[in-house]
C-alpha positions in Angstrom: 0.0 0.0 0.0 1.5 3.3 -1.0 1.3 6.2 1.4 1.0 9.6 -0.1 2.9 12.3 1.8 0.5 15.2 2.7 1.5 18.8 3.1 0.5 20.3 6.5 -0.2 23.9 7.5 1.1 25.4 10.8 -0.7 23.9 13.7 -1.5 20.7 11.8 0.0 17.3 11.3 0.3 15.4 8.0 1.4 11.9 6.8 5.0 11.9 5.9 5.2 8.3 4.5 6.8 5.1 5.9 10.4 4.0 6.3 12.5 1.3 8.0 13.9 2.3 11.4 16.1 -0.1 13.3 14.7 -2.9 11.2 11.0 -2.1 11.8 8.6 -0.4 9.4 7.3 2.9 10.9 4.8 5.5 9.9 6.0 9.1 9.9 3.9 12.1 10.9 5.1 15.6 10.4 3.9 18.5 12.6 4.4 22.2 12.1 3.8 24.3 15.2 1.7 27.5 14.9 4.6 29.6 16.0 8.2 28.8 15.2 8.0 27.9 11.5 11.7 27.0 11.5 11.0 24.0 13.8 10.3 20.7 12.0 8.9 17.9 14.1 8.6 14.3 12.9 7.0 11.6 14.9 7.6 7.9 14.2 5.0 5.1 15.0 5.6 1.3 14.8 3.6 0.2 11.7 2.4 -3.0 13.6 1.7 -1.7 17.2 1.3 2.1 16.5 3.6 2.7 19.5 5.3 6.1 19.5 9.0 5.0 19.0 10.8 8.2 18.0 10.4 12.0 17.7 12.9 14.2 15.8 13.0 18.0 16.3 15.0 20.0 13.8 15.7 23.7 13.5 18.0 25.6 11.2 19.1 29.1 12.1 20.1 31.0 8.9 23.6 32.4 8.7 23.8 36.0 10.2 24.7 39.0 8.1 28.3 40.1 8.4 29.5 43.7 8.5 30.8 43.4 5.0 30.0 41.3 1.9 33.1 39.2 2.5 32.2 38.7 6.2 28.7 37.6 5.2 30.1 35.1 2.7 32.0 33.3 5.5 28.9 33.0 7.8 27.1 29.6 7.9 23.8 28.4 9.3 23.5 26.5 12.6 21.6 23.3 12.7 20.0 21.9 15.9 18.6 18.4 16.1 17.0 16.6 19.1 16.0 13.0 18.8 13.9 11.1 21.4 13.7 7.3 21.2 11.4 5.0 23.1 12.1 1.3 23.3 11.9 -1.9 25.3 8.1 -1.8 25.5 6.7 -4.0 28.3 3.4 -4.3 30.2 3.1 -2.3 33.5 -0.2 -2.4 35.3 -2.0 -3.1 32.0 -0.2 -0.4 30.1 2.5 -1.2 27.4 5.2 1.3 28.4 8.7 2.0 27.1 11.4 1.0 29.6 14.2 2.7 27.6 14.4 6.4 26.8 17.2 7.8 24.7 17.8 11.4 24.0 20.3 12.7 21.4 21.1 16.4 21.0 23.3 17.8 18.2 24.4 21.2 17.1 26.1 21.5 13.8 28.1 24.7 13.0 30.9 25.1 10.5 33.9 24.7 12.9 32.1 23.8 16.1 29.8 20.8 16.5 28.4 19.2 19.6 26.7 15.8 20.1 25.3 14.6 23.4 23.6 11.4 24.2 21.6 10.3 27.3 19.9 6.9 27.9 17.5 6.3 30.8 16.6 2.7 31.7 13.3 2.7 33.7 13.1 -0.2 36.1 10.2 0.7 38.4 6.8 2.1 37.7 4.4 3.2 40.3 0.8 4.3 39.7 -1.5 6.4 41.9 1.1 6.8 44.6 1.9 10.2 46.1 5.5 11.3 45.4 7.5 13.0 48.1 9.3 16.1 46.9 12.5 14.8 48.5 12.7 12.1 45.8 13.7 14.9 43.3 16.7 16.1 45.4 20.1 15.2 43.9 23.5 15.3 45.4 24.8 17.7 42.7 
């Protein structure tokens, strides 16, 4: 079955086709926020289970104007990308929840790039239980 990519207006979501992601077929949905037209958001859903498995946020900041034409020519755009991945889905109190959360943040500039990666493995889920504010205190 062919999926036709749809064009979406700000504040709307549209079908962006299908692709293979880590060996699984996924449906892509693009979303353009009302404000912040430079931000592109793509959501990925497993084609069999329809679980939300990934979100990509991308923003490109155009190159700034330099003081002279020569200075402007050496300016380059800056690209930001944030990727969330949800995995290891298992049942918890009747809900099928991801137990792994991976966050990747990248900034691409001409001579200065940054790539950060965090992975959170969730081992305990509690529902309808009051949470003491002291549980959010860290040693740092």
